N, C-alpha and C positions, 0 to 999 in steps of 0.2 A: 236174388232172394225169392224163393218160392213160398208163398203163404196161401193156404187154403182159405177161401172165403166162406162165410156162414151161409149154408144152403137155404136158410129161411129168407135170405135177402139176395137172390142171385142176379138182380138187375138194378140199374140206377133208378128205375121207376119204383122198385120196391123200397129202396133207401129213401126216396123222396116221400113216399107214403108214410113210412115209419117216422121220419124226421118231423113231418107235419103233425103227427100225433104226440111226439115226444117233447117238443119245445114250444114255448109260447107263440101265439099267432103273430105277434109283432116282430119276433125274431125270424120266424119262418118267412113272413111276407117281405122282410127286408132282403133276404138272400134270393127269394124266389121271384120277386116282382120286377117289373120294368117301369118305364116312364109313361105318363099320359094314359092312353088306352091299351098299352102293352101290345100294340100291333107288331112292332119290329121284334119284340121278344119272341113271338111265335113264328114270325117270318124267318128268323135266323135258322132255327132247327128244321122247319118245314122244307126250306130250299136246299139245305144239305141233303135231306132225305129224298129229294127229287132226283138226286144223282144215282146212277146205276153202274155197277161194275160188271165186267165181262170175264167169265172164267175160261181157262184153256185147259180142259181136262186131259187131253191126250198128248200134251207136250212133255218132254223129259222133266222130271221134278223130283227133288229129294225131300227137303224140308225148308220151310221159311224161317228166316231170322228177323226178329223185330228190333234188333239193335240198330241204333241210328247215330251217325256222327254229326255233331253240331259244334261249331267253333273249336274244332280240334279235340273235342272230348267225345268218347263213345258212351252213349247212354243205353240202358237196357230196354228202352221202349221209345217210340216216336212221339211221346207226349209228356207234358209237365203240368205243374200246378200253377194256375194263373194267380196274379195278385188280387186279393180281395180285402177291403177295409173292414174293420170291426169283426174280424173272425171270432174273437173271444165272446162276442154276443151270442153267436150260434151255439157254441159249446166252450166252456172254460178251457183255456190252453189250446184252442184249436190250431193256432199258428204253429205252436211247438209240436203238436201231434202230427200235423201234416208235413212239417219240415223234416221231422225224424223219419217218417214213413218214406218220404221222397229220397232221403239219403240212403236208407236201407235198400230201397229198390233201384237206386242209381238212376233217378230222373230229376230234372231241375225243379226247384221250388222258388217262386218269386215272392219276395216279401214286399208288401205295400208300405209306403210311407205312413199311411194311416192304419197299419196293422196293429195288432195287440201284443206283439213281441218286438223287442228291440233289434237293431242291426247286429249288435254284438251277441245277443242270445242266439239268434238264428245262425250266425257264422260259427259259433261254437258247436251247435247241434249238428250242423251239416259239414263240419270241418272245412269251412271255406268254399263249399260247393253251391251255395245258394246264389240267386240273382237278387238285385235290389231295384225296385221300381220307384222312381222319383216323381212325386207331384211337384211341379216347378213352383217354388214359393215366390212371393213378391220380392222379398229381400234377398239380394245376391249373397250377402254374408251367410244367411241361413242355408241357402243352396250349397254354397261352397263347404260349409261345415258338414252337411249331410254327405256330400260327395267324398270329403276327406275321411269321414268315419267309415264309409263303405270301402274305400281304398285301404285304410288301415286294417280293416277286418278281412281283407283279401277277397272281396267279392270279384269274381271274374267277369261279370256282365252287369252293366248299368242299363236299366230300361227307363226311358223318359216317356211320361204319359202326355199325349197330345190331344186326346179327344174329350177333355173336360174343361173347355173354356168357360163354361157356366155349369152350375149344378143342375142336374136333371129335375124336372117337375114330376114328382112321384106321389100321387094322391094317397096311396096306402101308407107311406111313411108319414105324410102330413097328418093323416087321420090317427095313426098310432102314436104320434108324439115321440118319434124315435130320437133318442138321446143316450148318453152314457152317464149314469144308468138310465133306463127308460123312464119317461114321465109316469108317475104312479097314479094314473087314473083308475077308477073303479074297474074298468074293462081290463086294463093291463094287470092289475092285481089279481083278478079272477083268472086270467090266463096263466099267471105264474103259479097260482094255487093248483091249477089243473095240470101243471108240469112239475111234479114234486121232485123227481130225480134231477132235472135241470136246475131247479131252485136250490136244492141241497148242494149240488156241485158248485154252483155259482156262489153260494154263501161261503163255502169252504175256501174257494179260490180268491174271493174278493171281486169287486166290480172290475170289468175290463178297462184297460187304460191304453191310450196311444203311447206305448212305451218308447218308441223311437223319438217321439216329440217331447217327452217328459222334461228334458233339460231346458227346453225353450218356453214351456208354459209357465207363466207367473204363478208362484205359490199362493194358495188360498183362493184361487179363482173358482167361483161357483159355476154351475152348469150353464146358466144363461150366458155368462160372460165367456165361458169356454167355447160355446158355439160361435159367438161373435169373433173371438180370437181366431178360430179355424177359418171362418169365412174371409176374414181380413188377410190372414197369412197366406192362404193358398188361392189367390186370385191372379196368379202369374200366368197369363196366357202365353203359350209357347209360340215362338217364331224362329225364323232362320238364324237370326243373330244370336239368340240364346242357345240354339243347338250348336252353332259354331263355337261359341264360348265353352260349352261343356265338352265338345269334341277336343278342343285344345287342352283342356285340363285332365280329362279322363284317359288313362293309359290302357285300360282294358277294352273289352268289346263293348260297343255302344249300340243300343237297339232303340228304335222309336216305336212305341205302341199306340195304336189308334189311327194308323194310316188307312184311309178308306177311298182314295182316288189315285189315279195315275199321276195327276198333277203334283200332289203332295209326295208321292213316291219318288218322282223325278227330282224334286227339290232335296229330299233327304239323302238320296243316293249321291247327288252332287256334293253334298256336305261331308261325305266320307264316313257315313255310319256303316256299321257292320251288318245290321239286320233290321227288318221291320216286322211288326206284328200287325197284320190286317185285323182290325177290330172295330166294333161300334159300341164298346163298353157293355157288352152283353144285352143290348137293347135297352139300356138304362138312361140314355141321353137324348136320342133323336128318334121319335116314333115314325117320322116320315122318311127316314133314310132307307138305303138298300140293306139287304141282308149282307153279311160279311162274305159269303161264298161268291157273290157276283163280282165285286171289285177284286177279290183274290184271283179269279180266273184271268182278268185283264192284266193285273199287275204281274202275275207270274209269267204270262206270255211275253210281256214287254221287258221285264227286268231280271228274268232268270239268268243266273251266272254273273250278275252284276252286284247282287246283294242277297243275303240269306232271307228267305221269305217264310214267315210263320203266320199262324192264324189262331184267334180265339173267337168266342161269342157264338153260341148256338150248338156247340159240340157237346154232346151229352154222354155218348157211349162208344164202344169200339168200332162198330160200323160207321158211325159219324166220323171218327178219326180217320178211318181208311178212305172214306169218300173225300174228306178234306185234303188228304195227302195226294190222292189221285187227281184232284183238281188243281194241283200246282204248289201247295204248301210243302215245305220241307220238314215242318214240325208243327205240332198242335198243342194248344194249352186249353185246359178246362178249369172252370171255377166252381160253378154251382154243383156239379156232380160230387166234388170232394166235400163241399159243405153239407150236402145231403148225407154223405157218409158219416161225418162226425156228429151231425145232428141226430142221426139214427143210432149210431153205435159208439159214440164217445171216443175213448182212447183207441178202440179197435177200428174206427172208421177209416183212417187213412190207409192202412195196410189192406183192409177189405176192398176199398174202392179201387186202389191200384191193381190188386189181383184180378178183380173183375175185368178191368179195362185191358190188362195184358192178355188175359185169356181170350177175350173177344177179338182183339186185333189179331192175335195168333191164329184163331180159327178162321177169320176172314182170309188171311194170307194163305193158309193151307188150302182152303176151299177153292180159291180162284187160281191156285198154282202160281203164286208170286213169291219168289224166293227172297227178294230184297225190297225194303221199303222204297228205295229210289226207283224201283220198277213199277210202282203202283199206277203212275199215269198211263202206262201201256195197257192197263185194264179198264180204262174209262170207256164206258159204252156211250157212243156218240148218238 
């Protein structure tokens, strides 16, 4: 699908600037921020951009293709939409908007357990082509019911989250009183009044809800108790035994998201998973950790051809995607870039952002004379 992007916002940076002006500060800071002092948030992108690519201008070359095969399916680009919770807080119906755009552009969309659309809604929008990301709950019965729903909706890939054993310490969210709906402090009310289009669209759509989890949330629960319920329900730290149990149950492709060391990679490969996403949760969990590109290089070198290796966190634009793939990832996932898109342009944001990224990746490939995505590592400047 070819969609022209709005020339007023030709870059992800433009979308971020527009989103910052268009939505309340508490919503923008939720998606834009990291944990503690936000050191690893910046490190993620900076270290990707330290990578350089080598062009070969005089070699025989026709035209590059950015199509990529992943788990037996050919996608039209080497990137997908990463799972993000509370998407509907950034823009009403954001989950549905992005899932529809991903389907139309033939790239994967990953639905978060704490997203604002249900497993069944996203399956219908994407005709069974979305992936589902599971926050491992404390109760096995809840875990199994979520897995059964994903299987019944014919999700081809289950992604288990491993890098949130505790909730990150995020000062901006604490200050903003982030909740669903947001706590109505004077500051938040003024922010909403300063974002009239967002306020109107949210009023018409209704407050965002954790729709996948709606069947499990006791009726009549107030916001304070909902927060306690969520904290209690999703404190299930992942371990090898739990992964093995899910591997035995899940018949589709199984991916572990949040792998950030060779030691963890070795364990999950031994358990028979199909893929790993090297990730540090977008710099939202551990400020003192490495950027994702560093463990990616080591993991790709050691486990290439043993498991499908992907990466998220810090990837913002097309050149970032190309550098990530040149460093050993077979596929890339982006989160914030797409949220800036819907925050800036609403219903048009998904198609617009994907179109920018496709165009940028294509331009890089043509420029360095690389015909296939799998050949990008040959263009890594040492």
